N, C-alpha and C positions, 0 to 999 in steps of 0.2 A: 694677783687677781685683776688689778686695775689695768695691767698691761694686756691681758687677754681680752678684756672688754674693749679697749681702745683698738686692738687689731680687728675685732669683729665689726666695730663701727666703721672703720676705714674700708673694710671689704664690702660692707653693705652700701656705703656711699659710692664706691667704684661700680658696683653692680647696678645701682639705680641710675647713675650717670650713663652707663653703657646702654641700658634699656631705653632711656630717654633719647639718646643720640640715635639709636637704631630706629625708633619710631619716627623721629623727625626726618631721617634720611629716606624712609619709605614714603612719607607723604610728599616730599619734594620730588621724588623720582617719578611720580605718576604723570606730572606735566611734561617732563623731559622725555619720558617714555612715549607719550602721545606724539611728541615732535619727531622722535625716531621712527615711529610707525608710519608717519606721513612722508618722510624723506625718501626720495627715490634716486637711484643712480643707474647709469646705463652700463651694462656689462660689455666688456671689450671682447671681440672675437680673437681667438688665438692667431698668432702669425702663421701657424701651420695650416690654417683653414682658408688662406687666400685663394680666390678662384684661379683656375688654370686658364691661361690665355690660349685660345685655339688659333691655329694658322688659318688663313682664308680658305685653303683647300679643305681643312677639317670642318670649318663652319659650313661650307657649301655641301659637303657630304652629309652633315647632320641635317641640314635643311631638306636635302633630297630624301632623307629617311623620315621626314615629318616631325623632326624635333624643333621646337620653337624656343628662341632665346628671349628672355625678358630683359629689357634695357633699363627698367626702373627698379628701385628698391622694393622689396617685399614688405609692405606695411605690417603684416602680421609678425614677420620675423623681427622687425624693429621693435614692435610692442612687447614681444617675448623677452627682449633684452633689457627692458626697463623694469627694475625691481627695487624694492625698498632696501635701505642700507642696514636695517636692524635685523638681528638674528633671533629676535623674540618670536614666540609662537604666534602672537597676534599679527605681526607683520607678514610672516610666512603665510598664514591663513588668508590674509587680505590679498596678497599677491596671487594665491591660487584661485580665490574667488573672482578676481578681476581678469584672469587669463582666459581668453577666448580660444578654446581648442576645437571649436566646431569646424568641420571641414578640413581638419589638419591632414587627413589621410586621402583627400581627394586626388592629389597628384600621384599618390602611390600606385593607383591603377594605371595611370599613364606611363609611369616609369616601368612597371612590370610589363606592360604591352610593348614598350620600346625594347626592353631586354629580351623578351621572348622571341622577338624577330631576329635576334643575332644568331 
């Protein structure tokens, strides 16, 4: 009988230590989770998506068709590539709330107009 009581006491001690360790891990994680939610990284564009270089004749033909080429980086596109490193729901939600999608389809009308002329 003493053996069974000793086994029950050992099991209870293991369970109590496990619960305490779990609760301590949870309280320490909130600070590191906040740090993860604030960290950002820049996404890299795939190598397959590098722009195609047009020959001078192709550039001239495009200009004659009314197509304009931007020589500077698109700030909105750059901002869309800056995201948080965490995959926690709070980080994803914060990225979505900070993303400015206003006017994202303004160029679509110009592209459709260019394509309808072909």
